[in-house]
Phi, psi and omega in degrees: 000134182234143179236136184283142171259124185245157178258194183300325183274359180087007180276149181288124178264316179202184180227138178240135179281145175238114182270124175255125191263021174244155184288161179292336181265020182293126188257350184267016186298315182296318179295318180296320179297318178295316182295317181291325177296318176297318182300314182291313183293323182288341176294335181249010181263136179216160182234131178256353182299129184211132174237159183271139174271178182299326182287344183263355180276127179272101178224162176289154179274359182287151177291132184302317177205169186296159187294316187234157172096355181262342183089347179275166174293146181294139184216136181252332183223163181257357183268014179293145179299339182276354181261146175296132182084003180271193183283176175247128180276128177058035179281168181290147177229152175305134184216160178257123184269354183291154178217162183278139175226129183299147182300321181293326178291320178299312181296319179294320179297315179298321179296317180297317181295312181291333175296324180288331186245016185300329181291345180261000188269144173222155176245128178279128178298147181293346179280350182285129174205143180233139179275331185233154180295324182295331175290322177293322178297318178298322178295317182288333182298334182291342178279343178052047182240140179281335181222119182237137177245131178248118180264128187229176169234178180294337180286349187263008186300320180293321183293323188269006181305319181284348181270355180285156177063032174255129193301311187263015180249129178245127182253132182216158178276141186290336183294317183225060180291154181277115185303318182300321180294319180294316185289334181263354180283147178272340180213136181237124182247130170258151161270166180295327178294315183291324178294318179296321180292318179295317181297318179296313179296325180291324178289319179292328182286000000 
């Protein structure tokens, strides 16, 4: 598999090979894409729903009423879930939705996803730089795509300054890109740094 390296004018400068290390007859691709999508999204998912347990209810320790002679059920405390103003049984608590995923599974999932969208991928030459956002918009317009994803690394912050605040451009880190965004994009752009990082991780995985 080969991906084109383009310059400012969108012309092909060179070609870089992308090695995918799973077989063509691999059948677990759909499951891996789903699993990796859950893994990425759940890292940023959180829950604020919270209810009080019996230990968190501030009530007196006195017995509500005497044990016998009232006709009511015997009761020792007021923080019971069956009482008004009492605790909630099995109620929601703040929780972390993230889960562990092996590095080899992550690398294989990324390979499967990029194998599916390789025909939409381009690599931006390291010589590309824009001083103004309108120049970056003009550059992106040549792809004629409604949704473009740019995959970067931490080394690319200076380069992408002009690409910020563009309506149809989504910027993500190559290490943990969002699968749904990649699969629904009409055009996917790598920087040379991000492509090298993905390739290195793919070989190590």
